[in-house]
N, CA, C and O atoms as CSV, one atom per row, in Angstrom:
chain,resi,resn,atom,element,x,y,z
A,1,UNK,N,N,-2.741,9.823,-24.125
A,1,UNK,CA,C,-1.960,9.432,-22.937
A,1,UNK,C,C,-2.995,9.219,-21.793
A,1,UNK,O,O,-2.889,8.250,-21.041
A,2,UNK,N,N,-3.960,10.099,-21.672
A,2,UNK,CA,C,-4.709,10.059,-20.418
A,2,UNK,C,C,-5.654,8.848,-20.503
A,2,UNK,O,O,-5.971,8.307,-19.443
A,3,UNK,N,N,-6.147,8.358,-21.702
A,3,UNK,CA,C,-6.796,7.202,-21.942
A,3,UNK,C,C,-6.099,5.868,-21.536
A,3,UNK,O,O,-6.662,4.904,-21.016
A,4,UNK,N,N,-4.704,5.979,-21.879
A,4,UNK,CA,C,-3.916,4.677,-21.419
A,4,UNK,C,C,-3.778,4.596,-19.967
A,4,UNK,O,O,-3.735,3.530,-19.354
A,5,UNK,N,N,-3.706,5.804,-19.414
A,5,UNK,CA,C,-3.571,5.692,-17.867
A,5,UNK,C,C,-4.830,5.208,-17.289
A,5,UNK,O,O,-4.845,4.334,-16.423
A,6,UNK,N,N,-5.971,5.810,-17.794
A,6,UNK,CA,C,-7.232,5.408,-17.321
A,6,UNK,C,C,-7.536,3.924,-17.451
A,6,UNK,O,O,-8.048,3.315,-16.512
A,7,UNK,N,N,-7.288,3.444,-18.384
A,7,UNK,CA,C,-7.343,1.985,-18.716
A,7,UNK,C,C,-6.543,1.107,-17.838
A,7,UNK,O,O,-6.985,0.099,-17.285
A,8,UNK,N,N,-5.229,1.595,-17.741
A,8,UNK,CA,C,-4.502,0.865,-16.624
A,8,UNK,C,C,-4.953,0.925,-15.218
A,8,UNK,O,O,-4.869,-0.051,-14.473
A,9,UNK,N,N,-5.435,2.076,-14.852
A,9,UNK,CA,C,-5.910,2.288,-13.446
A,9,UNK,C,C,-7.189,1.242,-13.274
A,9,UNK,O,O,-7.335,0.505,-12.299
A,10,UNK,N,N,-8.049,1.321,-14.366
A,10,UNK,CA,C,-9.227,0.561,-14.370
A,10,UNK,C,C,-8.871,-1.002,-14.196
A,10,UNK,O,O,-9.466,-1.743,-13.413
A,11,UNK,N,N,-7.863,-1.375,-15.002
A,11,UNK,CA,C,-7.551,-2.691,-15.066
A,11,UNK,C,C,-6.848,-3.163,-13.673
A,11,UNK,O,O,-7.172,-4.248,-13.189
A,12,UNK,N,N,-5.924,-2.373,-13.063
A,12,UNK,CA,C,-5.190,-2.714,-11.865
A,12,UNK,C,C,-6.131,-2.619,-10.675
A,12,UNK,O,O,-6.039,-3.403,-9.730
A,13,UNK,N,N,-7.027,-1.662,-10.733
A,13,UNK,CA,C,-8.039,-1.697,-9.585
A,13,UNK,C,C,-9.224,-2.610,-9.745
A,13,UNK,O,O,-10.059,-2.692,-8.844
A,14,UNK,N,N,-9.317,-3.226,-10.743
A,14,UNK,CA,C,-10.295,-4.399,-10.973
A,14,UNK,C,C,-10.278,-5.416,-9.890
A,14,UNK,O,O,-9.223,-5.992,-9.627
A,15,UNK,N,N,-11.461,-5.697,-9.192
A,15,UNK,CA,C,-11.429,-6.595,-8.005
A,15,UNK,C,C,-10.752,-7.925,-8.316
A,15,UNK,O,O,-10.167,-8.493,-7.394
A,16,UNK,N,N,-10.778,-8.461,-9.500
A,16,UNK,CA,C,-10.136,-9.741,-9.791
A,16,UNK,C,C,-8.587,-9.703,-9.778
A,16,UNK,O,O,-7.913,-10.729,-9.688
A,17,UNK,N,N,-8.062,-8.458,-9.873
A,17,UNK,CA,C,-6.656,-8.270,-9.857
A,17,UNK,C,C,-6.183,-7.769,-8.493
A,17,UNK,O,O,-5.225,-8.256,-7.893
A,18,UNK,N,N,-6.959,-6.722,-8.039
A,18,UNK,CA,C,-6.642,-6.058,-6.761
A,18,UNK,C,C,-6.591,-7.017,-5.476
A,18,UNK,O,O,-5.682,-7.053,-4.646
A,19,UNK,N,N,-7.691,-7.740,-5.491
A,19,UNK,CA,C,-8.118,-8.529,-4.142
A,19,UNK,C,C,-7.012,-9.796,-4.041
A,19,UNK,O,O,-6.568,-10.118,-2.938
A,20,UNK,N,N,-6.683,-10.352,-5.024
A,20,UNK,CA,C,-5.601,-11.442,-4.872
A,20,UNK,C,C,-4.226,-10.804,-4.432
A,20,UNK,O,O,-3.462,-11.347,-3.635
A,21,UNK,N,N,-4.019,-9.689,-4.992
A,21,UNK,CA,C,-2.698,-8.992,-4.612
A,21,UNK,C,C,-2.758,-8.558,-3.101
A,21,UNK,O,O,-1.842,-8.814,-2.318
A,22,UNK,N,N,-3.871,-7.900,-2.758
A,22,UNK,CA,C,-3.965,-7.558,-1.304
A,22,UNK,C,C,-4.049,-8.757,-0.405
A,22,UNK,O,O,-3.482,-8.711,0.687
A,23,UNK,N,N,-4.672,-9.762,-0.754
A,23,UNK,CA,C,-4.743,-11.119,0.067
A,23,UNK,C,C,-3.421,-11.701,0.245
A,23,UNK,O,O,-3.083,-12.129,1.348
A,24,UNK,N,N,-2.569,-11.751,-0.872
A,24,UNK,CA,C,-1.411,-12.344,-0.773
A,24,UNK,C,C,-0.262,-11.682,-0.046
A,24,UNK,O,O,0.587,-12.310,0.588
A,25,UNK,N,N,-0.296,-10.423,-0.179
A,25,UNK,CA,C,0.722,-9.494,0.315
A,25,UNK,C,C,0.317,-9.170,1.821
A,25,UNK,O,O,1.190,-9.046,2.680
A,26,UNK,N,N,-0.918,-9.048,2.085
A,26,UNK,CA,C,-1.375,-8.769,3.453
A,26,UNK,C,C,-0.973,-10.003,4.357
A,26,UNK,O,O,-0.395,-9.866,5.435
A,27,UNK,N,N,-1.313,-11.152,3.844
A,27,UNK,CA,C,-1.033,-12.343,4.511
A,27,UNK,C,C,0.406,-12.479,4.925
A,27,UNK,O,O,0.749,-12.895,6.031
A,28,UNK,N,N,1.247,-12.094,3.946
A,28,UNK,CA,C,2.752,-12.166,4.009
A,28,UNK,C,C,3.220,-11.344,5.334
A,28,UNK,O,O,4.054,-11.776,6.130
A,29,UNK,N,N,2.610,-10.201,5.436
A,29,UNK,CA,C,3.076,-9.222,6.494
A,29,UNK,C,C,2.364,-9.116,7.713
A,29,UNK,O,O,2.888,-8.535,8.663
A,30,UNK,N,N,1.089,-9.669,7.809
A,30,UNK,CA,C,0.359,-9.530,9.036
A,30,UNK,C,C,0.931,-10.336,10.255
A,30,UNK,O,O,1.585,-11.360,10.055
A,31,UNK,N,N,0.702,-9.906,11.417
A,31,UNK,CA,C,1.037,-10.558,12.508
A,31,UNK,C,C,0.106,-11.736,12.945
A,31,UNK,O,O,-0.889,-11.952,12.253
A,32,UNK,N,N,0.333,-12.452,13.954
A,32,UNK,CA,C,-0.450,-13.627,14.383
A,32,UNK,C,C,-1.934,-13.125,14.697
A,32,UNK,O,O,-2.846,-13.951,14.668
A,33,UNK,N,N,-2.173,-11.882,14.976
A,33,UNK,CA,C,-3.554,-11.416,15.302
A,33,UNK,C,C,-4.054,-10.827,14.206
A,33,UNK,O,O,-5.111,-10.206,14.309
A,34,UNK,N,N,-3.412,-10.914,13.015
A,34,UNK,CA,C,-4.185,-10.555,11.630
A,34,UNK,C,C,-4.194,-9.004,11.323
A,34,UNK,O,O,-5.030,-8.481,10.586
A,35,UNK,N,N,-3.081,-8.259,12.026
A,35,UNK,CA,C,-2.908,-6.996,11.700
A,35,UNK,C,C,-1.477,-6.739,11.219
A,35,UNK,O,O,-0.613,-7.593,11.417
A,36,UNK,N,N,-1.209,-5.627,10.616
A,36,UNK,CA,C,0.142,-5.093,10.341
A,36,UNK,C,C,0.383,-4.064,11.303
A,36,UNK,O,O,-0.366,-3.089,11.256
A,37,UNK,N,N,1.401,-4.097,12.277
A,37,UNK,CA,C,1.681,-3.129,13.046
A,37,UNK,C,C,2.824,-2.168,12.454
A,37,UNK,O,O,3.383,-2.483,11.404
A,38,UNK,N,N,3.122,-1.138,13.054
A,38,UNK,CA,C,4.108,-0.213,12.511
A,38,UNK,C,C,5.455,-0.890,12.307
A,38,UNK,O,O,6.082,-0.685,11.267
A,39,UNK,N,N,5.923,-1.692,13.264
A,39,UNK,CA,C,7.263,-2.286,12.880
A,39,UNK,C,C,7.361,-3.130,11.852
A,39,UNK,O,O,8.466,-3.384,11.371
A,40,UNK,N,N,6.039,-3.765,11.297
A,40,UNK,CA,C,5.923,-4.620,10.059
A,40,UNK,C,C,5.800,-3.487,8.976
A,40,UNK,O,O,6.289,-3.691,7.865
A,41,UNK,N,N,5.226,-2.414,9.230
A,41,UNK,CA,C,4.804,-1.573,8.088
A,41,UNK,C,C,6.204,-0.908,7.489
A,41,UNK,O,O,6.379,-0.811,6.274
A,42,UNK,N,N,7.065,-0.512,8.347
A,42,UNK,CA,C,8.233,0.110,7.919
A,42,UNK,C,C,8.930,-0.610,6.813
A,42,UNK,O,O,9.211,-0.009,5.776
A,43,UNK,N,N,9.240,-1.953,6.998
A,43,UNK,CA,C,9.918,-2.779,5.843
A,43,UNK,C,C,9.221,-2.698,4.500
A,43,UNK,O,O,9.789,-2.577,3.415
A,44,UNK,N,N,7.693,-2.793,4.749
A,44,UNK,CA,C,6.850,-2.851,3.546
A,44,UNK,C,C,7.019,-1.545,2.804
A,44,UNK,O,O,7.257,-1.577,1.596
A,45,UNK,N,N,6.908,-0.370,3.467
A,45,UNK,CA,C,7.047,0.898,2.838
A,45,UNK,C,C,8.504,0.966,2.144
A,45,UNK,O,O,8.622,1.224,0.946
A,46,UNK,N,N,9.491,0.740,2.904
A,46,UNK,CA,C,10.966,0.774,2.358
A,46,UNK,C,C,11.077,-0.218,1.094
A,46,UNK,O,O,11.762,0.077,0.115
A,47,UNK,N,N,10.415,-1.307,1.186
A,47,UNK,CA,C,10.456,-2.428,-0.051
A,47,UNK,C,C,9.834,-1.721,-1.188
A,47,UNK,O,O,10.377,-1.646,-2.290
A,48,UNK,N,N,8.650,-1.187,-0.894
A,48,UNK,CA,C,7.807,-0.628,-2.098
A,48,UNK,C,C,8.667,0.559,-2.695
A,48,UNK,O,O,8.807,0.634,-3.916
A,49,UNK,N,N,9.223,1.452,-1.881
A,49,UNK,CA,C,9.989,2.568,-2.529
A,49,UNK,C,C,11.231,2.137,-3.222
A,49,UNK,O,O,11.709,2.779,-4.158
A,50,UNK,N,N,11.817,0.898,-2.692
A,50,UNK,CA,C,13.036,0.337,-3.384
A,50,UNK,C,C,12.543,-0.288,-4.682
A,50,UNK,O,O,13.237,-0.159,-5.691
A,51,UNK,N,N,11.524,-0.880,-4.722
A,51,UNK,CA,C,11.049,-1.595,-5.943
A,51,UNK,C,C,10.663,-0.489,-7.000
A,51,UNK,O,O,10.939,-0.659,-8.187
A,52,UNK,N,N,10.045,0.602,-6.572
A,52,UNK,CA,C,9.863,1.700,-7.525
A,52,UNK,C,C,10.861,2.544,-7.743
A,52,UNK,O,O,10.646,3.633,-8.275
A,53,UNK,N,N,12.196,2.122,-7.329
A,53,UNK,CA,C,13.441,2.822,-7.381
A,53,UNK,C,C,13.322,4.332,-7.007
A,53,UNK,O,O,13.774,5.232,-7.716
A,54,UNK,N,N,12.687,4.518,-5.855
A,54,UNK,CA,C,12.502,5.836,-5.275
A,54,UNK,C,C,13.579,6.007,-4.211
A,54,UNK,O,O,14.166,5.016,-3.777
A,55,UNK,N,N,13.855,7.230,-3.782
A,55,UNK,CA,C,14.751,7.323,-2.545
A,55,UNK,C,C,13.992,6.843,-1.298
A,55,UNK,O,O,12.769,6.938,-1.192
A,56,UNK,N,N,14.807,6.318,-0.356
A,56,UNK,CA,C,14.000,5.757,0.793
A,56,UNK,C,C,13.180,6.857,1.436
A,56,UNK,O,O,13.619,8.007,1.417
A,57,UNK,N,N,12.088,6.596,1.968
A,57,UNK,CA,C,11.242,7.503,2.640
A,57,UNK,C,C,11.848,7.891,3.877
A,57,UNK,O,O,12.687,7.175,4.425
A,58,UNK,N,N,11.427,9.106,4.397
A,58,UNK,CA,C,12.009,9.527,5.627
A,58,UNK,C,C,11.159,8.863,6.584
A,58,UNK,O,O,10.142,8.253,6.252
A,59,UNK,N,N,11.604,8.988,7.872
A,59,UNK,CA,C,10.854,8.634,9.029
A,59,UNK,C,C,9.558,9.338,9.227
A,59,UNK,O,O,8.527,8.737,9.528
A,60,UNK,N,N,9.634,10.670,9.046
A,60,UNK,CA,C,8.304,11.415,8.980
A,60,UNK,C,C,7.369,10.997,8.013
A,60,UNK,O,O,6.171,10.906,8.280
A,61,UNK,N,N,7.906,10.701,6.758
A,61,UNK,CA,C,6.869,10.152,5.720
A,61,UNK,C,C,6.206,8.856,6.123
A,61,UNK,O,O,5.007,8.701,5.894
A,62,UNK,N,N,6.910,7.935,6.699
A,62,UNK,CA,C,6.444,6.700,7.144
A,62,UNK,C,C,5.499,6.857,8.326
A,62,UNK,O,O,4.478,6.174,8.407
A,63,UNK,N,N,5.838,7.753,9.235
A,63,UNK,CA,C,4.863,8.107,10.271
A,63,UNK,C,C,3.531,8.772,9.852
A,63,UNK,O,O,2.450,8.416,10.321
A,64,UNK,N,N,3.666,9.702,8.992
A,64,UNK,CA,C,2.500,10.231,8.542
A,64,UNK,C,C,1.623,9.268,7.668
A,64,UNK,O,O,0.395,9.327,7.733
A,65,UNK,N,N,2.252,8.406,6.873
A,65,UNK,CA,C,1.407,7.384,6.059
A,65,UNK,C,C,0.708,6.416,7.112
A,65,UNK,O,O,-0.496,6.177,7.021
A,66,UNK,N,N,1.432,5.916,8.028
A,66,UNK,CA,C,0.994,5.005,8.978
A,66,UNK,C,C,-0.239,5.664,9.655
A,66,UNK,O,O,-1.301,5.061,9.807
A,67,UNK,N,N,-0.027,6.909,10.040
A,67,UNK,CA,C,-1.109,7.618,10.863
A,67,UNK,C,C,-2.296,7.876,9.984
A,67,UNK,O,O,-3.426,7.840,10.471
A,68,UNK,N,N,-2.112,8.117,8.793
A,68,UNK,CA,C,-3.192,8.356,7.931
A,68,UNK,C,C,-3.971,7.105,7.531
A,68,UNK,O,O,-5.170,7.175,7.262
A,69,UNK,N,N,-3.250,5.899,7.492
A,69,UNK,CA,C,-4.029,4.648,7.230
A,69,UNK,C,C,-4.607,4.116,8.519
A,69,UNK,O,O,-5.525,3.299,8.449
A,70,UNK,N,N,-4.153,4.505,9.676
A,70,UNK,CA,C,-4.452,3.883,10.987
A,70,UNK,C,C,-5.868,4.604,11.376
A,70,UNK,O,O,-5.899,5.445,12.275
A,71,UNK,N,N,-6.945,4.255,10.705
A,71,UNK,CA,C,-8.081,5.112,10.854
A,71,UNK,C,C,-8.683,4.802,12.318
A,71,UNK,O,O,-9.339,5.699,12.847
A,72,UNK,N,N,-8.504,3.626,12.978
A,72,UNK,CA,C,-9.024,3.492,14.334
A,72,UNK,C,C,-8.133,4.100,15.398
A,72,UNK,O,O,-8.513,4.226,16.562
A,73,UNK,N,N,-6.936,4.474,14.968
A,73,UNK,CA,C,-5.998,4.944,15.912
A,73,UNK,C,C,-5.589,3.989,17.046
A,73,UNK,O,O,-5.467,4.332,18.222
A,74,UNK,N,N,-5.396,2.770,16.568
A,74,UNK,CA,C,-4.987,1.625,17.430
A,74,UNK,C,C,-3.602,1.054,17.287
A,74,UNK,O,O,-3.274,0.061,17.936
A,75,UNK,N,N,-2.778,1.659,16.452
A,75,UNK,CA,C,-1.541,1.216,16.103
A,75,UNK,C,C,-1.505,-0.037,15.156
A,75,UNK,O,O,-0.467,-0.679,14.993
A,76,UNK,N,N,-2.608,-0.330,14.585
A,76,UNK,CA,C,-2.663,-1.482,13.629
A,76,UNK,C,C,-3.330,-1.103,12.451
A,76,UNK,O,O,-4.222,-0.255,12.471
A,77,UNK,N,N,-2.914,-1.743,11.295
A,77,UNK,CA,C,-3.610,-1.752,9.992
A,77,UNK,C,C,-4.291,-2.961,9.801
A,77,UNK,O,O,-3.698,-4.039,9.827
A,78,UNK,N,N,-5.580,-2.847,9.598
A,78,UNK,CA,C,-6.396,-4.193,9.121
A,78,UNK,C,C,-6.312,-4.193,7.551
A,78,UNK,O,O,-5.755,-3.304,6.908
A,79,UNK,N,N,-6.930,-5.290,7.014
A,79,UNK,CA,C,-6.872,-5.461,5.500
A,79,UNK,C,C,-7.471,-4.274,4.805
A,79,UNK,O,O,-6.978,-3.934,3.730
A,80,UNK,N,N,-8.411,-3.655,5.271
A,80,UNK,CA,C,-9.075,-2.704,4.577
A,80,UNK,C,C,-8.103,-1.409,4.561
A,80,UNK,O,O,-7.986,-0.692,3.567
A,81,UNK,N,N,-7.475,-1.213,5.683
A,81,UNK,CA,C,-6.422,-0.060,5.617
A,81,UNK,C,C,-5.332,-0.284,4.644
A,81,UNK,O,O,-4.871,0.621,3.948
A,82,UNK,N,N,-4.889,-1.638,4.612
A,82,UNK,CA,C,-3.855,-2.048,3.813
A,82,UNK,C,C,-4.133,-2.076,2.229
A,82,UNK,O,O,-3.283,-1.842,1.370
A,83,UNK,N,N,-5.525,-2.415,1.994
A,83,UNK,CA,C,-6.137,-2.094,0.685
A,83,UNK,C,C,-5.949,-0.657,0.156
A,83,UNK,O,O,-5.464,-0.358,-0.935
A,84,UNK,N,N,-6.379,0.128,1.043
A,84,UNK,CA,C,-6.081,1.528,0.593
A,84,UNK,C,C,-4.846,2.033,0.229
A,84,UNK,O,O,-4.692,2.863,-0.667
A,85,UNK,N,N,-3.741,1.436,1.065
A,85,UNK,CA,C,-2.391,1.744,0.754
A,85,UNK,C,C,-2.006,1.298,-0.668
A,85,UNK,O,O,-1.438,2.056,-1.454
A,86,UNK,N,N,-2.364,-0.038,-0.974
A,86,UNK,CA,C,-2.135,-0.577,-2.322
A,86,UNK,C,C,-2.722,0.294,-3.405
A,86,UNK,O,O,-2.072,0.615,-4.400
A,87,UNK,N,N,-4.055,0.693,-3.173
A,87,UNK,CA,C,-4.637,1.570,-4.200
A,87,UNK,C,C,-3.950,2.926,-4.339
A,87,UNK,O,O,-3.744,3.530,-5.392
A,88,UNK,N,N,-3.650,3.279,-3.182
A,88,UNK,CA,C,-2.805,4.738,-3.331
A,88,UNK,C,C,-1.429,4.571,-4.220
A,88,UNK,O,O,-0.982,5.376,-5.037
A,89,UNK,N,N,-0.900,3.337,-3.842
A,89,UNK,CA,C,0.518,3.119,-4.528
A,89,UNK,C,C,0.227,2.994,-6.085
A,89,UNK,O,O,0.985,3.497,-6.914
A,90,UNK,N,N,-0.849,2.334,-6.408
A,90,UNK,CA,C,-1.174,2.026,-7.798
A,90,UNK,C,C,-1.318,3.396,-8.556
A,90,UNK,O,O,-0.734,3.648,-9.610
A,91,UNK,N,N,-2.223,4.308,-7.846
A,91,UNK,CA,C,-2.460,5.512,-8.421
A,91,UNK,C,C,-1.168,6.342,-8.511
A,91,UNK,O,O,-1.079,7.116,-9.465
A,92,UNK,N,N,-0.140,6.269,-7.613
A,92,UNK,CA,C,1.082,6.907,-7.710
A,92,UNK,C,C,1.861,6.463,-8.876
A,92,UNK,O,O,2.363,7.291,-9.636
A,93,UNK,N,N,1.994,5.120,-9.065
A,93,UNK,CA,C,2.649,4.592,-10.320
A,93,UNK,C,C,2.101,5.180,-11.371
A,93,UNK,O,O,2.813,5.857,-12.113
A,94,UNK,N,N,0.783,5.028,-11.608
A,94,UNK,CA,C,0.066,5.496,-12.932
A,94,UNK,C,C,0.255,6.845,-13.072
A,94,UNK,O,O,0.345,7.244,-14.233
A,95,UNK,N,N,0.342,7.663,-12.177
A,95,UNK,CA,C,0.650,9.213,-12.316
A,95,UNK,C,C,2.011,9.453,-12.759
A,95,UNK,O,O,2.272,10.474,-13.397
A,96,UNK,N,N,2.930,8.565,-12.462
A,96,UNK,CA,C,4.297,8.755,-12.894
A,96,UNK,C,C,4.593,8.404,-14.313
A,96,UNK,O,O,5.655,8.701,-14.859
A,97,UNK,N,N,3.598,7.751,-14.902
A,97,UNK,CA,C,3.746,7.340,-16.373
A,97,UNK,C,C,3.563,8.502,-17.242
A,97,UNK,O,O,3.644,8.378,-18.464
């Protein structure tokens, strides 16, 4: 089973798959200045949880995740921060298999 998970992770995190996913979804959610602000982040996280059929995240969970990803502490996520979120979510999904 570990081998299957490792192969899935390697495939999903492959640049040729990951980067188009990050580009497409980041472009959908970014504001006119090219960032994702917290008000845009909340529906993204809620949608991801709903898609994964998980209970809605608490406000505390959303706050903690946003703070963790907001490395510059400026209230905005850039594409690199967002890529990290997508990688983390891929790992969570693979771990649930």
